[in-house]
N, C-alpha and C positions, 0 to 999 in steps of 0.2 A: 552619454549613453544615449540623449534623444536624437540627433540629426541625423542618424544612419538609420532613421526611422520612415527618413524621405527617400532613399532606396529601396523603401520597401511597397512606396505609392500604389504603385500596380496590382500587385498581388496581395495586396495586403488582407481582402477576403478571404483568402486561401491560405494565409499564416495560422500555424500552431504556435510557434515559438520563437521568440528570438532573444539570443543571449549575447549578454557582453562580458567578454574572459581579459583580467587584467592582466594576468600571467603570461600569454600567448598576445597580447593585443589585436585581438580578432573579436568580430562581429558573426554571428553564423544564426541565418533562418532556417527554419525547419517549416516545410509548406505539408496541405494534408496529404498529398502522395506521396510522403517521406523524402521528398527530397530537398536535400540538407545543402547551405550555400553559405559560405563561408569568404570574408572578405576583412582585409588589415581595417583596424581604425584610425583614420590618419589623425583624426583630433580625438586622443581617448579621454574618456570622462572620468578616468580612475585619477588620483595623485599617487605619487609612488607610497605619501605615509598613511594613503588609503586603508580602511579596516578594513571594508566593503571592497574585494577582489571577484565578483562574479555577481551579473544578475541578469533574472532570468522571466520575461514575460508573456503570459498566455492570455492574448485578445480573447481568446472567444468563452472564457471562464473569467475575465475581467481579475487576475491576479497577478502578482509580482512577487518575485521569489530573489531576496540577498542572502548571499552568502560571504561568512565573514573569512578574515586571512583563519582564524582561527579552526574552520569548519563547521560551525554555527550556521544554522539558513532559519529565516525569518519570512513570512508571509504577509502580503497588503494586499486589503481587498482595495479592487478599481473600479470606481465609480464610471455609469456610462453615462449620455448625453443626457438620457430620458430620466433617471435617478442619480443626484449624488448623494442621500442617504438612504441605501434600501436596507432600511433596518428590520423588515419582516418580523415587526412583532415584538423584535426582543429589547428586553428591559435594556435601559442604559444607566452604567454603575458609574460614580464618579468618585475615582479614590483621592485622599491626599497624598503629598509624597512621602510621607510615613507609610503610609499602607502600598506606594508601589513598593517601596523598602522590605516590608514584610514578605511580599511575594517572590520578591529575590533573594531574600534568604532563603525562603522554602527553596526554590527550587536549585539553589549553587552552596549555601551555607546554613542549613536547617540546625546545625548545632547553637548557632546564635538566637534560636527563638527557645526562649525559658518553656512556656507554656506548651504542652501537648496538643491543648484545646484548640488553643489560635495557631499551632501549626496546620492541623487536620481540616481547621475552616479554612486556611490559605489553601491547602492542596485542592479543596472541593471546590473553590472560586475558581482555582488557575480550571481547574479540569473543565467546568462551564465556558469558559474562555476558550479555550483549546478546541470544543465541539459546537461552537460558534452561538451558544444558547443565552450569550451576553454579550454586552458591546461594554467596554471598557476603554473608554477614549483619553487619549492623550493632549495635554493642552501643552503652551510655550510656558507656561509655568514649570511644567514638569518636565518639559527638555531643557528647559534652561537650569536648572538645580541638577539634571543630572549631570549636562557637560560640565558642571562647575566644582563636580567632588574630585577633591587630589587623589585619592588611591585608584590608581591605575585599574588593578584588579575588581575591587568592588564596584569601580564606574561600570568597567565593561559587562558585567553579570546586571545591575539596574539596568543598563542602556540596551541589554539585551533580551531582559524582559517588558521594558517597556513597548519594546519593539514586535516582540514576538505574541503579546495576549491584547496589544492596541488595534493589532493588526491593518494599522493605517487610521481609523476613526478618530479623529480630532473635536476638541470643542473648539470653537470660532473664540477668537481672541474678544476679552471682558471689553474693552471700547468697544466693539465694533456691535458687539449684544447691546452695549447703553448706548451706542448709537442710534440702532433699529428701534429700542424702546421708544425713545425722544421720540424720533420720526415716525413711532406707529401714533404716540400721542397727538401728535401733529395734525397727520392724515385722518383720524377718526374725529377730532373735536374741531379742526377747522375746514380742513377739504372734506369731510365726510367720505372719505372713500379709504377705508382700514386697509392697510399694506397686507399683502398673502403672509403666512404664518414662514417664520424663519426656522431651517434647519441647523440648529443651535450644534448639532452633531453631525457631524457628515467627512464624506470622504472627497471633499472638493479639495483640489489642488491649493495648498499654501493657505487654507482656512484660517489655522492657529495663529497665522501671524496679522496683525492690524492693518489694513489695509495693503493686501500682500503685493509686493514689488512686481511689476507688469514685466520686467525682464525677465521673470519664471517662465512667463507665459509665450514659451517657445511655438509650442505647438499653434496656437491662434495667428503667428506670423509667418506660418508658410503655406503652401497651396495644398495642404493637407485637408481632408474633409472634415465638415465639424464633429463626428462623432470621432474620430481619430485624431482630431485636435486637443480634442475635450480631456481622453486618456492619454495623449503626451504629456499635456501642463498635471495632469494628478501623478505620473510617474516619474517628474522632473521632482517637485516638490515633493514626495516621502521619501525619494531616493536621497533628495538633500537632507530631509529632518533624518531619516536613521543616520546616515553617515556621518551627520554632525556630532549628535550622542554616542556614537561607536567611535568617534573618535579616539586616537591614541594619548591625544592631548588633551589637559583638561584647560577651560576656558579661567580665565580672570573673575573672579567676584566685581559685579557693580552695583553697590550699593547706592540707596538713595536718602541718604541723612536728614536733608535736609526737610521732607514729610515727617521723617518721626521727630526733631527738633520742635518744627512747627505746632506739631501736634500735642507735643509733649508738653509745652510753653502752654499752650489754650485751655490742657487738662489742669496742669498747675493753677492757673490762673482761676480758672472755673470754680475750681474749689475752694477758693478764697471767698466767693462772695455770697454777700447774703441775700439769697435768693430762693424762690420756690422754685420744686422741680420742672414744674412747666414753665416759670421765664427762665431757666437753665436750658431748655430744650429749644426755645425760641432763638435762645443767642448760637448752640448748636446746628440750628439750621441755617441758621447765618453763616456759621463757620463752611457748614456742609457745601452748601450754593456756591461758596468762594472756592472752595476744591475742587468742586465739578468746574471751574474755569469757566471756559468758553463753550463746555460741549454743548448748551443748549440752544446758545447763540449760533453754533456750527450745523447742528441739525435742522435748525430754523431756515437758515440759507442754501442746505443742499435739498428740503423741501419747500426751497422757490417761496417763502412767504415775504409777505411786501412788509412793511416796518409796522405798520397798524395790525397786521394779522399777528407777526409776533408779539406784539404788546397785550394782545386780547389774550393770546394764548397761556404767556407767560403769568399775568396778570389773576384770570380765569381760571383756567385749568390746569396750569405746571405743578404747584404745591401738590394735590390734592390727587393728581395721574402719578404721581411719585410713589405713591403709596401701592400701587396695582401693580406698577413694572416689577416683572418676577425677579429681573436678580437688583436693579438700582433699588428696589422697594428694601428689600432686605440689607444691601448696602446700607442705606440710611440708617435703618432700625439698629445695625451692631456700630455705626458709628457714634449715634446717640449713646448707644449704652456702654460703651468706651469710655467717651468724655464724662457723660453724669457722673462715673465709677471713680472716684477722689484716689483710688490705690492705683488706678492703669499706669502700666508702666509701656510706654509703646517703643516696638523693637524695631528691628530692622525689615523683616518678613511679614509685617501687617498687612503693608498694601498689598503685598502678590498674595497674600494669602484670605486677605478678604474678598479680592475682585474676583480672584478664581473662585474661593471656596461659593460666595454668593452665586455666582454664574452656575455652579454645578449643582448646587441646591434648588436653584429656580428653577432648572430644566430637567436636569435628571431623575430617572425615577427613584433611585436610589443615589444616597451618599455616605460613603467612610469617611470621617476626619478627626484631628486630635481634637479632644476632650473639652477643652476651652473654646474652641471655636463653635464644636457641636453645641455647644452648653450655649454661646450667643445667637445662632441660627435658630435654635427651638424657642427661645425666648422673642427673637424678632418673629417669628411664625407663628407663635400662638398671639400678637398683637395684631398681627395683619388677616389673624382668623384663617390661615392658610395649612394644609397638613402636607408635611414635609418629611419624606424618609431616610433621616437621617442618621446616623450610628457611629460613635467613636469607639467600637471591640466590633471586630469581624465575625465572632461568633453571633451575634446579635443580630447582623447583616444576613448571615446565614441564615436563621431561624426563618430572619423574613422571606425569606427567596425561598424556600423550602415552603412557608406557609402558602406561599402566592402559587404553588406547583411547578419551582424547578427541582 
């Protein structure tokens, strides 16, 4: 859809809407004087199998509307050059995939929800999202899991719910968040020039991906103004995200069995050792550092540290600073807990769940998750002396939201 915005360069300030239609293969521009201009799309952004068949962008209100071949329409907020995360005091609520499924069932298959109180709470949360009183960000974890559902009908309903209620808001990829936390430690301890705060939840184009691909940034490679180019890049990315999860074909699963088996082997080995809990934690810390791999080194290189500066950071500050990191600190504590429990059975989804939930818990105002992970986060938060609003039941979340005046 994006190349045709070049044709609108001269009249951009007066444009009310730009519509791309798959059925007619045309683009239509409407200007403030109600003048309508249509022209053929020589290079269509739509594939024959695409679920999205029409898109309309309203630049003056920063909104994108996408219509599917089923006639459903979803809206996305588009960032401005001056503000990629216009939260406007709205609380951010990070949901586990299980709870996105609950919302999808509430909207499309209410008979699947057994408890009336859960159905009522889901309806209230949906209403708050539709009234734009809260932000329900999607993450790459949500998108990947949704796109892999094998039931086409239920996958479409889940994807539609995720697209509609997220409104384009994304949580940055956990690896990018961890990278920022490590570099913030370096900037504070070694450079003595702390980095500016990171908008973990944002409308920025392709923020959900780790180090977004430059080929998505079409706008910055044209002669468009920076403000227009910024919008173009956001439009490109959010359109591709929604198209991917709404696609009629499911993606294949791509598990990481090596990570699971390695951690299970370590847990089983540790359970057989005659050591104190403190001694075991030292062994787990060493395993955690191995699991981090080159992340600290890459952070040091990105920060421009010399070898001596990097050694000083690692030896003097690194261990202690990990505990203060909003996301990585929680991840480390949960990692420790799981390995200390000799009955732990590691699963394929553990890495994804731990990385995304700890990021959500580290930065969102509220988190709703699966009971076992919620328990881990609460224990970790107590040890780290943090207050985290995390719940395993949607009714408890709604009670907390009401107590906060929502």
